[in-house]
N, C-alpha and C positions, 0 to 999 in steps of 0.2 A: 371136092371129095368124089371119087369115082363110085359108080353104082355098086361095085364089088368090094370096095375098100372097107375092111373091118376095123382097121385102127390107124392111128397116126400118132406121132410123138413130137414133143418139144422138150426144152429144158427151162426150168424155172428155179432160180436161186441154187443152181448146182444139183437139182433133182431131175431125174428122168421122169417125165410125165407122159404116160401112154394112155391115150383116149381110145376106148373101145366104143365104136359107133353103132354097132348092131349086134344082136345075138346071132351066132354063127349057125345055130341049129345043131341037132345031135350029130349029124353026119360030118360037120366041119369043126367041132369044138377042139379037136386035137390040132387042127391047122392054126386056130387062134392061139392055143397054148404054145405052139412052136414059134409063132411070130413074136409073141411076148418074150419067150425064152431067148430067142436070137437077139432081140434088142437089149435085154438085160445083160446078156453075156458080153455083147459088144461094148457096152458102156460101164461094165463093172469096174471098180467097186461103188460107183455112183448109186445112191439109193433110188428106188423106183416107186412111183405112185401110179396105180392103175385106176383110171377114171371110167366108170361104167355109165355111159350116156343112158337116157331114158329108154331107148330102143335096145339096149344091151343088158337088160337085167334078168333075162330068162335063165333057166337052169343050165343050158349049155354054156353060156358065157360065164356063169358062176363056177361051173366045173373047170373051165379053162383057166380061170384066175386061181382057183385052188391048186391046180397042177403047177402053174407058174410059181406059186408061193412055195411049194415043196422044192422046186428046182432052185429058187432063190436061197432057200435055207441051205441047200447043199453047196451053193457058190459063196455063201457068206454075205449075200447082198440083202440089205434091209428093204423090205417091200411092204407097202400098205395099199389100201383101196379106198376110193371115195365114190359114193353113189347116193343120190337122193332117195332111192327106193328102200323103204324100211323092210319089205319082204326080202329083197336081195341082201341087205345087210345081215338079216337074221340067218339066211342060208349060208352066207360066207362065214359068219361067226360059228355056226353049228358044224360046218364041214372043215374048218381049218385044222391043219396038222398041229398037234400040240407038242411034237417032239423037238421042235427047233424054236426059232424066234417066233413069238406070238404074232399072228396076223392082226394088225390094227385096222379097223374099218371105220371110216369117217363119213359123215353126211355131207361135208363140204370139202371141195377140192382145195381151196386156199388154206384151210386148216391142215389138211393132210400134207400139203407141200411144206408148210411152216414146221410141222412136227418132224417130218423126215429130214429137213435141213438141220434142225436143231439136234436131232438124235445122231446125225452123221458127223457133226462138228466135234 
């Protein structure tokens, strides 16, 4: 992983898994949201799970994920989040858009992928 790489992605059981490796900071949170949006758009209608690594649980990363969730709602793509950080999970749940598909936030990546796979089937 390069020093400036904010995210990477893989596929697990037909689910797009986007790993966010670090918090982008306030100045670059829209860059992260755009990168997530571009990946989701390119692979839609595949469901997406955003995984926030330990270094990616700050407010800017959470804001980027919430922006991506709003975009996924508009595209009709199922999106959920996984993070070990309880404070980040609380921020995500509190800030989630309630006008579309509910943002589901998990503590474990394997559970998030399994739920997304089942929901999309």
